[in-house]
C-alpha positions in Angstrom: -24.7 -25.1 -32.4 -23.5 -24.9 -36.0 -26.8 -24.7 -38.2 -27.2 -27.9 -40.4 -27.8 -27.1 -44.0 -28.0 -29.4 -47.3 -25.3 -28.6 -50.0 -21.2 -28.9 -50.5 -19.1 -29.8 -47.7 -21.9 -31.6 -45.9 -22.9 -35.4 -45.5 -26.0 -36.8 -45.2 -27.6 -36.8 -41.6 -29.8 -40.2 -41.2 -32.3 -38.6 -39.5 -35.2 -37.3 -42.0 -34.6 -33.8 -43.1 -31.0 -33.1 -41.0 -28.3 -32.6 -42.3 -24.7 -32.1 -40.9 -21.4 -30.6 -41.2 -18.2 -32.7 -41.9 -15.4 -32.5 -39.2 -13.1 -30.8 -40.8 -15.2 -28.2 -42.8 -17.5 -28.0 -39.4 -14.1 -26.7 -37.6 -13.3 -23.9 -40.7 -16.8 -22.2 -40.5 -16.7 -22.7 -36.6 -13.5 -20.3 -36.7 -13.9 -18.2 -39.5 -17.5 -16.9 -37.6 -15.0 -16.3 -34.4 -13.1 -14.5 -36.7 -15.6 -12.3 -38.2 -16.6 -11.6 -34.5 -12.7 -10.2 -33.7 -12.6 -8.2 -36.9 -15.2 -5.8 -35.0 -11.8 -5.0 -33.1 -8.9 -2.8 -34.3 -6.7 -5.6 -34.7 -8.3 -7.8 -36.5 -10.0 -5.3 -38.7 -6.8 -4.5 -39.9 -5.3 -8.5 -40.5 -8.7 -9.3 -42.0 -11.1 -6.6 -43.3 -9.3 -6.0 -46.6 -10.5 -9.4 -47.8 -13.7 -10.0 -46.0 -15.1 -6.9 -46.9 -13.3 -5.5 -50.0 -13.1 -1.6 -51.3 -17.4 -1.6 -50.9 -17.8 -2.2 -47.8 -19.4 -4.9 -45.8 -21.6 -7.7 -48.0 -22.7 -10.9 -47.2 -22.3 -13.4 -44.5 -21.1 -15.9 -47.0 -18.3 -13.4 -48.4 -17.1 -12.5 -44.6 -16.5 -15.7 -44.0 -14.6 -16.2 -47.3 -11.9 -13.6 -46.6 -12.0 -14.5 -42.9 -10.8 -18.4 -44.1 -7.8 -16.0 -46.8 -7.1 -14.2 -44.2 -6.0 -17.7 -42.2 -4.6 -18.8 -45.3 -2.1 -16.2 -45.0 -1.4 -16.6 -41.6 -1.2 -20.4 -41.9 -4.1 -21.0 -39.9 -6.2 -22.7 -42.9 -5.9 -26.5 -41.3 -4.8 -25.7 -38.1 -6.7 -26.6 -34.8 -8.7 -24.0 -32.9 -6.4 -23.9 -29.7 -3.5 -23.5 -32.3 -5.4 -20.8 -33.7 -5.8 -19.2 -30.6 -2.5 -19.6 -29.5 -1.3 -18.2 -33.4 -3.7 -15.0 -32.6 -1.9 -14.3 -29.3 1.1 -14.2 -30.4 -0.2 -11.9 -33.1 -1.4 -9.1 -31.0 1.5 -9.5 -28.5 3.9 -8.1 -31.8 1.1 -5.7 -33.2 -0.4 -3.7 -30.4 1.3 -1.9 -26.9 -1.0 0.1 -25.5 0.2 3.6 -23.4 -2.9 4.3 -20.4 -3.8 7.8 -20.3 -5.4 8.2 -17.3 -4.1 5.8 -14.5 -4.4 7.3 -10.5 -2.8 3.5 -9.7 -1.5 5.0 -5.8 -4.9 6.0 -5.6 -6.4 2.7 -5.3 -3.1 1.4 -3.9 -3.5 3.4 -1.1 -6.1 5.1 -0.4 -8.8 2.0 -1.3 -5.9 -0.2 0.3 -5.9 -2.3 -2.9 -2.1 -4.6 -3.8 -2.1 -3.8 -7.6 1.0 -6.3 -8.1 -1.5 -9.0 -7.4 -3.3 -10.8 -10.2 -6.7 -9.2 -11.2 -8.9 -11.5 -9.6 -7.1 -11.7 -6.3 -7.4 -7.7 -6.5 -11.3 -8.1 -7.2 -11.8 -10.3 -4.2 -9.5 -9.6 -1.7 -9.9 -11.1 2.3 -10.5 -8.1 3.5 -13.7 -5.3 3.2 -13.3 -2.5 1.1 -11.1 0.8 2.8 -14.0 2.8 1.4 -17.9 1.5 0.6 -18.2 4.0 -2.5 -15.2 2.3 -4.1 -15.6 -1.4 -5.1 -13.4 -3.7 -5.0 -15.2 -5.8 -7.5 -15.0 -3.4 -10.5 -10.7 -2.7 -10.0 -10.1 -2.3 -13.6 -6.0 -2.8 -13.7 -3.1 -4.2 -12.0 -0.1 -5.0 -12.6 0.7 -8.1 -13.8 -3.3 -8.1 -15.9 -1.2 -5.0 -18.1 1.2 -7.2 -19.0 -1.3 -9.5 -19.9 -3.2 -6.9 -21.9 0.4 -5.2 -23.5 0.4 -2.2 -21.8 3.5 -1.2 -22.1 3.3 2.3 -19.9 0.9 4.7 -18.0 0.2 8.2 -17.4 -0.2 7.9 -13.6 -1.5 10.5 -11.2 -0.1 11.8 -8.1 -3.4 13.2 -6.4 -3.8 15.5 -3.3 -7.4 17.5 -3.8 -7.8 20.1 -1.0 -11.3 20.5 0.6 -13.3 23.2 -1.3 -17.1 24.8 -0.1 -19.5 23.1 -2.2 -16.6 20.7 -3.6 -18.2 17.9 -5.6 -16.0 14.8 -4.2 -13.8 15.4 -0.9 -10.8 16.5 0.3 -7.7 17.5 2.6 -8.3 20.2 4.9 -5.5 21.8 4.4 -2.7 22.3 1.6 0.1 20.5 3.8 -2.6 17.7 4.0 -2.8 17.9 0.3 1.0 17.6 0.2 2.0 14.9 2.2 -0.7 13.0 0.9 1.0 13.4 -2.6 4.4 12.8 -1.5 2.8 9.1 -0.7 1.3 8.6 -3.7 5.1 9.5 -5.5 6.9 6.7 -2.9 4.2 4.2 -4.2 6.0 4.3 -7.8 9.4 5.2 -6.7 9.3 1.5 -4.2 7.3 -0.2 -8.0 10.5 0.8 -9.4 12.7 -0.5 -6.6 11.2 -3.5 -6.9 11.3 -3.8 -11.0 7.7 -4.0 -11.1 8.0 -0.2 -12.8 10.0 1.7 -14.4 9.4 5.1 -14.2 10.6 7.1 -17.8 11.2 10.8 -17.2 12.8 11.9 -20.4 11.2 10.9 -24.1 14.9 9.1 -24.5 13.6 6.3 -21.1 10.3 6.1 -22.7 11.9 5.3 -26.4 14.2 2.4 -24.7 11.1 1.3 -22.5 8.9 1.0 -25.7 11.8 -1.1 -27.4 12.5 -3.4 -25.3 8.5 -4.6 -24.4 8.6 -4.6 -28.8 11.2 -7.1 -28.9 10.0 -9.2 -25.9 8.1 -12.2 -26.0 7.7 -13.2 -22.5 6.1 -10.2 -21.0 6.1 -11.8 -17.6 8.2 -9.9 -15.7 8.5 -7.1 -17.5 8.0 -3.7 -15.5 5.7 -1.5 -17.0 6.9 2.2 -17.7 5.1 5.1 -15.7 5.4 8.7 -16.4 4.5 10.4 -13.6 1.5 12.9 -12.8 0.1 15.3 -11.1 -4.2 15.7 -11.4 -4.8 18.6 -9.7 -1.9 20.7 -8.9 -2.8 21.1 -5.0 0.2 19.5 -3.8 2.2 22.1 -5.1 2.0 24.7 -2.0 3.7 27.9 -4.1 4.7 28.3 -7.7 8.1 27.5 -7.0 7.7 24.3 -5.6 7.6 23.5 -8.8 11.1 22.5 -9.6 11.4 20.2 -6.4 8.5 17.8 -7.8 10.2 17.8 -11.4 13.6 16.6 -9.6 11.4 13.9 -7.5 10.0 12.7 -11.3 7.2 14.4 -11.9 6.5 15.4 -16.1 3.2 15.9 -16.7 0.3 18.7 -14.0 -3.2 19.4 -14.8 -4.3 22.6 -13.0 -7.8 21.4 -11.2 -9.6 18.3 -11.0 -12.8 17.9 -10.0 -14.4 21.7 -8.3 -12.3 24.6 -8.1 -8.5 24.1 -6.9 -6.2 26.4 -5.8 -5.4 27.7 -9.1 -8.5 27.4 -11.4 -11.9 26.1 -12.0 -11.9 22.5 -12.9 -14.9 19.6 -14.2 -18.5 20.8 -13.1 -17.2 24.4 -11.6 -18.0 27.4 -14.3 -14.7 30.1 -14.1 -11.3 30.5 -14.9 -8.2 30.5 -13.7 -7.3 31.7 -9.8 -4.8 34.4 -8.8 -1.9 31.9 -8.3 -2.1 30.1 -11.3 0.2 32.9 -13.8 3.2 32.2 -11.6 2.4 28.3 -10.8 2.4 28.3 -15.2 5.3 30.4 -16.1 7.2 28.1 -13.3 5.8 24.8 -14.8 7.4 26.6 -18.7 10.9 26.9 -16.8 11.1 23.7 -15.9 9.5 22.0 -18.7 6.4 20.7 -17.3 3.9 19.3 -19.4 0.5 21.1 -18.7 -2.4 19.0 -18.7 -6.0 20.5 -19.9 -7.7 17.8 -18.9 -10.6 18.6 -16.4 -10.2 22.8 -17.3 -13.5 24.6 -17.3 -13.6 26.2 -20.6 -12.5 29.7 -19.3 -10.1 28.6 -17.3 -8.6 26.1 -20.7 -8.3 29.3 -23.0 -6.6 31.0 -20.1 -3.9 29.0 -20.0 -3.3 28.9 -22.7 -2.8 32.7 -23.4 -0.1 32.5 -21.0 1.3 29.6 -21.2 4.0 28.3 -23.9 5.6 25.3 -22.5 4.3 21.4 -23.7 0.6 20.9 -23.6 -1.2 17.5 -23.6 -4.9 16.4 -23.0 -4.7 13.2 -22.2 -8.2 12.6 -20.9 -11.9 14.1 -21.4 -14.3 15.3 -18.4 
């Protein structure tokens, strides 16, 4: 409810002790308040912060309202209805913001958790079948392809996962390397079929990434645009011997992290102190030859510094745990 007070832009309420905003002023102040709230986000801070706050930081609320309205004037929204303003702001957000998701284990959600991530997010969160794993609630699903398009997520570093079970591991793993390799190839096949159906686009080079982003920047209707996928491996257990890196590279893999939670074949990871294990040096050498990016995420502190000493190729910290 808009607070009523006496003063400019108000009309006298017939009830004793009350006043009401004129309809036009009420609409302006209502929307100015919404813009002030949105100015807390990065996009709207860039659009309105200079007018709302000035060089000396936040001022009193009335000044912020004036600044927000001056921002609306510059955008041609000063005297438009609320629905017009919403449509215009959504259009601006699509033009200005594109997102690259640095860590999305999409194939795990699709295959291991049996989610159809080509459907709208609300449908994924409310499936007709019970969840495949009780510990993973479908209602907490964070993304699906339609939702990524709607949110301007043009591309993502998606993960291939196939951990080998180790003693005292904090999370589940496969009983053998062959099983982990086969599961990882299944994750790869999932991304390939998405690309074949036009739901996604596999990005295996910087030129492909540039072209993909350019297409998203110029297209206003992204309903049917493919989402870009850069393939990464979270924990290198599915690479059964160092020379197999080249097989994975040919298949489209571009990023590899040595470990995930606990200990992998190659290194100590999240939650386990320790360094690299003996097979790591040869793996890093082959990754360097192939041009593979080393993702240092989920690597223990000691293994982190040891990997930097051994690896001369490109580095990445996609996310941190």
